[in-house]
N, C-alpha and C positions, 0 to 999 in steps of 0.2 A: 201701376205696381204689379210686379211678377211675384207670385207665391208658389211655393212647392210643399207646404206643409212642415218644413224644417224649423228649428228654434231660431235660426238666423233670419228666416223669412218672416216669422211672426214678429221678431224685433223690428225689422224694416218696415213692416206694415204700420207699427205705431208711428214711426218716423213719417211714413207717407200720409196717415191720417192727420197729423199736425200741419204737414206742409199743405195739404188740401184745405183745411180750415183757414190757414193764414192767407191763402190765395183766394178764399171764397170760390173755390173751384170743385167740380165733381171728381170723384176718384174711380178709376176703372181697375178692378182687381182681376187679374188674369192668371189662369194656370196653363201652361204650355205641357200638354200631356204627350209623352213621347211616342208610345206605341198605341196605334189604333186597333190593331188586330193581334191575337196571338200568333206565335211562331208556327204552331202546329196544332192539330186537333187530335184528341184521344181521350181515353177515359180518365187520365190523371192529370188533364189539364184543368186549372181553375175556370170557373164561370166568371166572366168579365162583362159588366155591362158598359158597353161603349157609348151610350148616348151621351150627347154633350150636356145634358141637363142631369146627369147622375154621376158627377166627379166628386169622389170623397174629399179631395183637398179644398174645393170650393164650397162643398157642403159644411165642412168643419169650420172654415173661415167664416161663412155666413152665420152659423150658430154662435160663434164666438162674438160677433158683433151685434147680435141680436139685443135690443133694449139698451145699448150703449147711448148715453146722452150726447147730444151736440155732435153728431156724426155729419160729415159733408155728404152730398148726395153720392150714393153708391151704385156701381154697375159691375156685375160679375159675368165673367167670360171664360170659356175654355177653348184653347186652340190645340188642334192635333198637329203635331209636327215634332222637329228636333229642337230642343231647348237651345243649344248653342247657336242655331240659325235664326230661330224664330224669336227668341226673346229680345234681340236687338231691334228686331222690326216693330216690336211694340211701341217703339218711340217714334214711329211715323205719325205725324200729325198731333203729337203729344206735347205739352210744355215742359214735362219732366218725367223721366223714367226713374223708379226707384226699385232697388232690389237688395237682398242680403248679400253679405261677402262670401258666404259659404252656404251651399245647399245641402240636400240629404246625401248626395253623392260624394261630398268633399272630405278630405282627411283633415284631422283636428289640427295638424301642424301647418296646414295651408291657409293663409289669411286671405286669399281670394281665389275662387274657383274659375273654371274657363268660361263659364257663362258671364261671370262679371267682367272678366277682362274683354270678351268679345263685345259685350254691350258698350263698355267704356270706349271701345275702339271704333264700333260701327253705327251705334245708334244716331239717328238724325237729330235728336234733341239732347239737352243736358242730362247726364245720368248721375244719380246719387247712389253710391255704394255705401250701404250703413254696416258699420262693424259691431260685432257682439260686445256688449259691455261698455259702449262709449258714452254713458250718462255722465254729465258734468256733476260735481259735488254739489249738494244743496246749498242754495244761497249763492253759488258762483255767479258772476256777471256774464251774461251771454256774449260770446265772441265768435265771429267769423274770421277765417284767416284767408288771405288772397296771396297766392304766389305771382309776383309780377316779374315778368321778363322784360327789361326796359328796353333792350335792343330788338325784341320781336313781340311787341305788346298786342293784345287781343282785346279789342273794344268789347266783344261779346262776354269774354271772361270777366272783365272788370265791371261791366254793368250787372252781370248776374251776381257778383259779390256785393256790389252796393245795395241791389234790390233785396237780397236775402238778408243783409244786416238791417235794412229798413223794415222788413216785414217782421223781424225777430227782435227789433229794439236793441240789437247788438252793437258792440264796438266792432269796427273793421280794422283788423291788424294786417297790414300790408307788408309782406316780407319780400325783400329784393336782395339777391345775393350778388356780389361781385368777386371777381378773382383776386384773392389776397392771402396772405400778405404779398405786396408788390415787391418783386425783385428787380434790382438794377445791376448792370454790368460795369464792374470797376476797371481802371486802368492796369490792375495788376492781374486781370483775367478772372476775378471772382464774381460770383453772384451773391449780393448782400441785400438785406431788406432795407427799404427806404421808407421812412415814416412820412417823408414829404410826398413821394409819389402815391403812397397808399392814401394820405388825405386827399390828394388831387383826384384820384379815382372815385373815392367815396363821394367827393363833392359833385363829380360829373354825374354819377348814378342818382344821386339825390335830386340834381336838377331835372334829369330826365323823368324820374318818378313824379315829380312835382307837376310837371307839363302834362303827363299822360293821365294823372288823377284829377286834374284841375276841372274838366268838364263835368266829370261825374260827382264831384263835391259840389258843384254848382246845382246840379240835378237833384241831389240828395242832401240838402243842407243839414238836416237833423242827424244824419249819421256821423258819429264820432269816429275819426280815423287816427290810427297810430302807424307811423311809418317806421320801419326798421331797415336800414341799409347796412348790410352786414358782410364782411368777407367770409368766403367758405363756400361749401357745396349746398346749392339751392334745394336738393332733395332732403338732406340732413337737416337743414334748417326748418323746413316745413314739417318734416315728421316730429321735430322737438316741439314746434309751435302747436301741433295738433292736440298735445296732451291737455291743453286748457281750452280747446275749442269746441264748439258745436259742429262746425263744418269747415273743412278745408276745400278751397276753390282753386282749381288748376285748369289750364287750357288743353285743347287737343287741336293739332293741325288738320285742316282738310286740304287736299292736294289735287291738282289736276292730273296727276300721274295715274297710270293704270291701277296701282294699288290702292288708290281712293283716298283712305283715311290713315293718318299717321299718328302714333301716340309716342311721345318723346320718352327719353330714359328718366326725366325728372317726374313726370306724370305717372309713368309705370312704377317708379320706386315709391312714390307717396301712396298710390293704390295699394301696394303691397304692405307697407309698413306703418301708415298712419294710424293713430290711435282713435281718431273720431271718424265720422262720416266724411266722405270725399265726393265733390261735385266735380265731374269732368264736362267741360263746356266746349262744344265744338266751335271752332273759329272759321272764318272765310278762307277761300284758297290763298296760299302764299305765293 
């Protein structure tokens, strides 16, 4: 869990504490401190204590958690470096990296800062970006949303979504988009919608989704699954579904190309516009 003292970071910390308790795992709370030394010396320069054990962000976080009941095992650390480079590296060897969608340096109009985008694109483990004010209404049934790409499925992403739904006792809503409405070319040279072609496309996607989900439904028999095979834009459908979700799960490609890791347009759009927390799960090389 990366903290920076912002309100968004505090909100994400609560999400991370819950995730650690559900997994019965320790939680490491890290502040990546950007500047190790002042840029210049002089009588008007503030006195800064650069000892790693004298970090105000970590001290504040530690005090806020004192005497809290039912906390998972906690570990606090400070890293000297550049947040945009070093926050993604916190995921090395971790099961999950959690951070807020906006830090202290973000503008209020931006839903996701540069460190969040870099972490979602570069971290070696799944990254959860927690949005401010994403609490569900009291009494609402917990729900996890999975964005399923039937023609490029990622087992790692599907497995993460099922596991998260099982941990939370949540319904898993699987959203799969197909291009529609389907248009056909007529003898008069016009393109018209075809209900028959649209139904055939929906049936094909439904069949593929069922095949891809079947092994995970066997592995997690207690998870209730709702499938939605819908025409339209995948990103728009997932953003709409995020309004009633605790978490939206999407995949991220890993490539053998020199650029390394790729984040598709759907994942990027969901990160920017979803109303709930978003988990970005790295997949194997394509």
